[in-house]
MIBABA-749344 format. One record per atom (N, C-alpha, C): residue number from 0; residue in three letters; atom name; x, y, z. Coordinates in nm, 3 decimals, padded with zeros to 5 digits. Each point is the difference from the previous one (the first is absolute). Layout:
<nodes>
[NUM,ALA,CA,[X,Y,Z]]
...
</nodes>
This chain:
<nodes>
[0,MET,N,[00.101,-00.143,00.033]]
[0,MET,CA,[-00.118,00.147,-00.030]]
[0,MET,C,[00.124,00.081,00.030]]
[1,GLU,N,[-00.053,00.128,-00.134]]
[1,GLU,CA,[00.094,00.153,00.000]]
[1,GLU,C,[-00.050,00.050,00.077]]
[2,ILE,N,[00.075,00.111,00.103]]
[2,ILE,CA,[-00.065,00.091,00.081]]
[2,ILE,C,[00.054,00.159,-00.095]]
[3,ALA,N,[-00.144,00.078,-00.003]]
[3,ALA,CA,[00.037,00.042,-00.089]]
[3,ALA,C,[00.044,00.162,00.108]]
[4,LEU,N,[-00.068,-00.024,00.065]]
[4,LEU,CA,[00.067,00.144,00.087]]
[4,LEU,C,[00.011,-00.070,00.207]]
[5,GLU,N,[00.094,00.067,00.058]]
[5,GLU,CA,[-00.011,-00.019,00.151]]
[5,GLU,C,[-00.005,00.078,00.051]]
[6,ILE,N,[-00.058,00.054,00.111]]
[6,ILE,CA,[00.012,00.104,00.110]]
[6,ILE,C,[00.002,-00.014,00.100]]
[7,ASP,N,[00.096,00.084,00.113]]
[7,ASP,CA,[00.090,-00.077,00.104]]
[7,ASP,C,[-00.070,00.128,00.083]]
[8,ALA,N,[-00.181,-00.051,00.082]]
[8,ALA,CA,[-00.056,00.088,00.090]]
[8,ALA,C,[00.073,-00.039,00.190]]
[9,ARG,N,[00.106,-00.061,-00.001]]
[9,ARG,CA,[00.038,-00.060,00.105]]
[9,ARG,C,[00.023,00.146,00.097]]
[10,GLY,N,[-00.055,00.065,00.122]]
[10,GLY,CA,[00.006,00.114,00.087]]
[10,GLY,C,[-00.127,00.095,-00.038]]
[11,LEU,N,[-00.065,-00.084,-00.078]]
[11,LEU,CA,[-00.135,00.124,-00.023]]
[11,LEU,C,[-00.149,-00.088,00.015]]
[12,LEU,N,[-00.063,00.110,00.108]]
[12,LEU,CA,[-00.104,-00.088,00.037]]
[12,LEU,C,[-00.129,00.028,-00.055]]
[13,CYS,N,[-00.139,-00.060,00.041]]
[13,CYS,CA,[-00.072,00.026,-00.042]]
[13,CYS,C,[-00.074,00.110,-00.028]]
[14,PRO,N,[-00.067,00.057,-00.105]]
[14,PRO,CA,[-00.057,-00.069,-00.144]]
[14,PRO,C,[00.099,00.043,-00.061]]
[15,LEU,N,[00.161,00.040,00.002]]
[15,LEU,CA,[00.076,-00.020,-00.105]]
[15,LEU,C,[00.043,-00.088,-00.087]]
[16,PRO,N,[00.017,-00.145,00.063]]
[16,PRO,CA,[00.036,-00.098,-00.118]]
[16,PRO,C,[-00.071,00.001,-00.142]]
[17,VAL,N,[-00.131,-00.051,00.076]]
[17,VAL,CA,[-00.139,-00.026,-00.085]]
[17,VAL,C,[00.025,00.116,-00.115]]
[18,LEU,N,[-00.034,00.164,00.052]]
[18,LEU,CA,[00.008,00.080,-00.061]]
[18,LEU,C,[00.134,-00.007,-00.142]]
[19,LYS,N,[00.091,-00.010,00.060]]
[19,LYS,CA,[00.121,-00.052,-00.090]]
[19,LYS,C,[-00.017,-00.097,-00.124]]
[20,VAL,N,[-00.073,-00.096,00.044]]
[20,VAL,CA,[-00.009,-00.160,-00.050]]
[20,VAL,C,[-00.108,00.068,-00.165]]
[21,ARG,N,[-00.094,00.106,00.112]]
[21,ARG,CA,[-00.113,00.045,-00.106]]
[21,ARG,C,[00.056,00.059,-00.117]]
[22,LYS,N,[00.041,00.091,00.051]]
[22,LYS,CA,[00.120,00.099,-00.126]]
[22,LYS,C,[00.042,-00.084,-00.072]]
[23,ALA,N,[00.089,-00.092,00.043]]
[23,ALA,CA,[00.106,-00.072,-00.072]]
[23,ALA,C,[-00.092,-00.075,-00.122]]
[24,LEU,N,[-00.139,-00.078,00.058]]
[24,LEU,CA,[-00.038,-00.109,-00.121]]
[24,LEU,C,[-00.073,00.068,-00.064]]
[25,LEU,N,[-00.052,00.180,00.012]]
[25,LEU,CA,[-00.083,00.030,-00.116]]
[25,LEU,C,[00.087,00.073,-00.090]]
[26,GLY,N,[00.148,-00.046,00.027]]
[26,GLY,CA,[00.113,00.009,-00.100]]
[26,GLY,C,[00.048,-00.111,-00.073]]
[27,LEU,N,[-00.050,-00.076,00.029]]
[27,LEU,CA,[00.027,-00.125,-00.083]]
[27,LEU,C,[-00.098,-00.127,-00.081]]
[28,PRO,N,[00.019,-00.040,-00.073]]
[28,PRO,CA,[-00.147,-00.028,-00.105]]
[28,PRO,C,[-00.005,-00.155,00.087]]
[29,PRO,N,[-00.105,00.014,-00.077]]
[29,PRO,CA,[-00.096,-00.151,00.127]]
[29,PRO,C,[00.072,-00.128,-00.031]]
[30,GLY,N,[00.016,-00.076,00.060]]
[30,GLY,CA,[00.098,-00.129,00.027]]
[30,GLY,C,[00.136,00.023,00.061]]
[31,ALA,N,[00.037,00.138,-00.009]]
[31,ALA,CA,[00.130,00.001,00.058]]
[31,ALA,C,[00.031,-00.016,00.129]]
[32,VAL,N,[00.092,-00.025,00.070]]
[32,VAL,CA,[-00.009,-00.070,00.126]]
[32,VAL,C,[00.139,00.067,00.037]]
[33,LEU,N,[-00.020,00.122,00.146]]
[33,LEU,CA,[-00.025,00.041,00.115]]
[33,LEU,C,[00.067,-00.038,00.093]]
[34,ARG,N,[00.102,00.010,00.080]]
[34,ARG,CA,[00.066,-00.053,00.144]]
[34,ARG,C,[00.012,00.083,00.105]]
[35,LEU,N,[-00.089,00.004,00.106]]
[35,LEU,CA,[00.035,00.098,00.038]]
[35,LEU,C,[00.069,-00.033,00.153]]
[36,TRP,N,[00.077,00.028,00.016]]
[36,TRP,CA,[00.100,-00.004,00.171]]
[36,TRP,C,[-00.084,00.090,00.140]]
[37,ALA,N,[-00.062,-00.045,00.063]]
[37,ALA,CA,[-00.034,00.126,00.145]]
[37,ALA,C,[00.039,-00.099,00.106]]
[38,SER,N,[-00.012,00.121,00.116]]
[38,SER,CA,[00.016,-00.075,00.126]]
[38,SER,C,[-00.113,00.039,00.064]]
[39,ASP,N,[-00.099,00.079,00.017]]
[39,ASP,CA,[-00.124,00.042,00.033]]
[39,ASP,C,[-00.034,-00.129,00.022]]
[40,PRO,N,[-00.032,-00.031,00.146]]
[40,PRO,CA,[-00.117,-00.111,00.013]]
[40,PRO,C,[-00.100,-00.032,-00.010]]
[41,MET,N,[-00.105,00.163,-00.051]]
[41,MET,CA,[-00.118,-00.026,-00.072]]
[41,MET,C,[-00.008,00.013,-00.128]]
[42,ALA,N,[00.136,-00.050,-00.084]]
[42,ALA,CA,[-00.014,-00.014,-00.118]]
[42,ALA,C,[00.018,-00.122,-00.064]]
[43,ARG,N,[-00.045,-00.127,00.125]]
[43,ARG,CA,[-00.057,-00.152,00.022]]
[43,ARG,C,[-00.156,00.050,-00.057]]
[44,ILE,N,[-00.068,00.077,00.023]]
[44,ILE,CA,[-00.129,00.062,00.003]]
[44,ILE,C,[-00.058,00.041,-00.109]]
[45,ASP,N,[00.076,00.124,-00.019]]
[45,ASP,CA,[-00.060,00.128,-00.075]]
[45,ASP,C,[00.053,-00.032,-00.158]]
[46,ILE,N,[00.188,-00.120,00.005]]
[46,ILE,CA,[-00.008,-00.020,-00.172]]
[46,ILE,C,[-00.119,-00.108,-00.088]]
[47,PRO,N,[-00.029,-00.072,00.110]]
[47,PRO,CA,[-00.082,-00.125,-00.018]]
[47,PRO,C,[-00.190,00.090,-00.069]]
[48,HIS,N,[00.016,00.040,00.113]]
[48,HIS,CA,[-00.105,00.078,-00.007]]
[48,HIS,C,[-00.050,00.085,-00.127]]
[49,PHE,N,[00.133,00.115,-00.046]]
[49,PHE,CA,[-00.027,00.088,-00.078]]
[49,PHE,C,[-00.035,-00.096,-00.134]]
[50,CYS,N,[00.094,-00.103,-00.017]]
[50,CYS,CA,[00.045,-00.129,-00.175]]
[50,CYS,C,[-00.156,00.004,00.016]]
[51,ALA,N,[-00.072,-00.079,00.094]]
[51,ALA,CA,[-00.130,-00.049,-00.022]]
[51,ALA,C,[-00.122,00.094,-00.031]]
[52,GLU,N,[00.022,00.148,00.066]]
[52,GLU,CA,[-00.098,00.094,-00.070]]
[52,GLU,C,[00.037,00.066,-00.116]]
[53,ALA,N,[00.120,-00.017,-00.043]]
[53,ALA,CA,[00.075,00.098,-00.111]]
[53,ALA,C,[-00.055,-00.125,-00.159]]
[54,GLY,N,[00.001,-00.129,00.038]]
[54,GLY,CA,[00.031,-00.091,-00.093]]
[54,GLY,C,[00.120,-00.035,-00.049]]
[55,HIS,N,[00.126,-00.010,00.072]]
[55,HIS,CA,[00.120,-00.005,00.030]]
[55,HIS,C,[-00.014,-00.157,00.092]]
[56,GLU,N,[00.120,-00.072,-00.127]]
[56,GLU,CA,[00.013,-00.152,00.058]]
[56,GLU,C,[00.165,-00.016,00.064]]
[57,LEU,N,[-00.073,00.001,00.220]]
[57,LEU,CA,[00.135,-00.036,00.026]]
[57,LEU,C,[00.071,-00.124,-00.004]]
[58,LEU,N,[00.094,00.010,-00.020]]
[58,LEU,CA,[00.075,-00.191,-00.082]]
[58,LEU,C,[00.074,00.008,00.131]]
[59,ALA,N,[00.065,00.020,00.093]]
[59,ALA,CA,[00.044,-00.016,00.122]]
[59,ALA,C,[00.040,00.118,00.112]]
[60,ALA,N,[00.002,-00.074,00.102]]
[60,ALA,CA,[-00.019,00.038,00.136]]
[60,ALA,C,[00.117,00.007,00.078]]
[61,GLU,N,[00.137,00.014,00.001]]
[61,GLU,CA,[00.093,-00.078,00.079]]
[61,GLU,C,[00.064,00.087,00.117]]
[62,ASP,N,[00.045,-00.065,00.126]]
[62,ASP,CA,[00.120,00.069,00.057]]
[62,ASP,C,[00.088,-00.003,-00.045]]
[63,ALA,N,[00.072,00.169,-00.004]]
[63,ALA,CA,[00.182,-00.051,00.041]]
[63,ALA,C,[00.056,00.105,00.032]]
[64,GLY,N,[00.055,-00.010,00.037]]
[64,GLY,CA,[00.125,00.110,00.090]]
[64,GLY,C,[-00.067,00.119,00.078]]
[65,GLY,N,[-00.062,-00.054,00.074]]
[65,GLY,CA,[-00.070,00.085,00.113]]
[65,GLY,C,[-00.104,00.021,-00.084]]
[66,GLY,N,[-00.050,00.000,-00.096]]
[66,GLY,CA,[-00.148,00.079,-00.057]]
[66,GLY,C,[-00.099,-00.143,-00.100]]
[67,GLN,N,[-00.031,00.066,-00.106]]
[67,GLN,CA,[-00.047,-00.075,-00.095]]
[67,GLN,C,[-00.024,00.051,-00.157]]
[68,VAL,N,[00.038,-00.120,-00.063]]
[68,VAL,CA,[-00.030,-00.011,-00.117]]
[68,VAL,C,[-00.111,00.010,-00.104]]
[69,PHE,N,[-00.055,00.080,-00.040]]
[69,PHE,CA,[-00.108,-00.044,-00.093]]
[69,PHE,C,[-00.002,-00.001,-00.153]]
[70,THR,N,[00.005,-00.113,-00.110]]
[70,THR,CA,[-00.067,00.033,-00.097]]
[70,THR,C,[-00.106,-00.047,-00.087]]
[71,ILE,N,[00.024,00.130,-00.062]]
[71,ILE,CA,[-00.178,00.051,-00.035]]
[71,ILE,C,[-00.055,-00.002,-00.178]]
[72,ARG,N,[-00.012,-00.085,-00.029]]
[72,ARG,CA,[-00.082,00.045,-00.150]]
[72,ARG,C,[-00.098,00.126,-00.086]]
[73,ARG,N,[00.032,00.070,-00.045]]
[73,ARG,CA,[-00.087,00.124,-00.020]]
[73,ARG,C,[-00.127,-00.082,-00.096]]
[74,GLY,N,[-00.131,00.032,00.061]]
[74,GLY,CA,[-00.132,-00.036,-00.044]]
[74,GLY,C,[-00.011,00.102,-00.105]]
</nodes>
């Protein structure tokens, strides 16, 4: 799977990780894959909810290095 864009949102608190993802996905073509690195514990709830509401596919959500890594396919 080719990652079109990576976003490092470590150190940012809610709602900034979601806002960064939303803005980035708007600039990508449908089907493009984005990877988000986040350290905010609320991202575990916010990112899956955002994806479900906005029509994007959450491909993976993993713990990594004191935070989380989310892989999202643009809907």
